[in-house]
Steps between C-alpha positions, in 0.01 A plus 500: 500500500790739604649426169181582304456821681864604440473419144169711453671800690818468263284478178287806624816718554648392161197589313398822707545843308488832648163663444543880409296753681300747285625717329753238358853623482589644169697779333230756575439362838824366644526376858695749715719349751728673755766312694714641786860402563582592857756232598865523380600139483549313173223243579236766560591716205513205266168372612332823403671516172412129429138573606481803261648286217252214566213763471632623176526140358150418612314809373732599217695833496213695327228390749690607824661822648730432791664746745767393743560748779826487677540650849672436832762218456328409167660804332801266432294354228539808277860585571757484220760346712293186547592345163319159533177655601538790244496230216156370615363864557607612155354183348169585660523851380499393144132376581418855622514399868529823708759511757448781759745623774409669820665830536457498882710177494751632273558808709515276819760268345695780321405352144513751213296480181811416311534170709181371360455293187402707200132528470404459870235764593540679840200589725487690823379199704487140391224410749287794386550384138356162598202661662426721197531210256273297714246789490535520128393128474848320484516172663749479792693170509746424782665167396 
């Protein structure tokens, strides 16, 4: 009996597809998703970058807009000197993923705009940017 139940569950998961909410994602109605990066360790940063990449793969680059807001220790994700991470960030930028740095964090940590990867936007406060994106209908994801 257990084997039969396990087999049923496995078949269900193998055949289940995601059912899109209305309106369905498309070029004229992309899903808008915002991710924060607040931790500075490689594992946390790479987890967010991989999650963003997975979302792009699922929806397709024309059907999703992604913003990644880096503040606190997560500012490390958008620094030029972090070469391994920079490769992944630049790759996501080719799919129009926005990377946003917090000016408050930059000031606290002595980071200058020239220290950031080219194309990174700067906002006054990363946390406020998250709030405003949420109020504009962006979906907040914390992997």
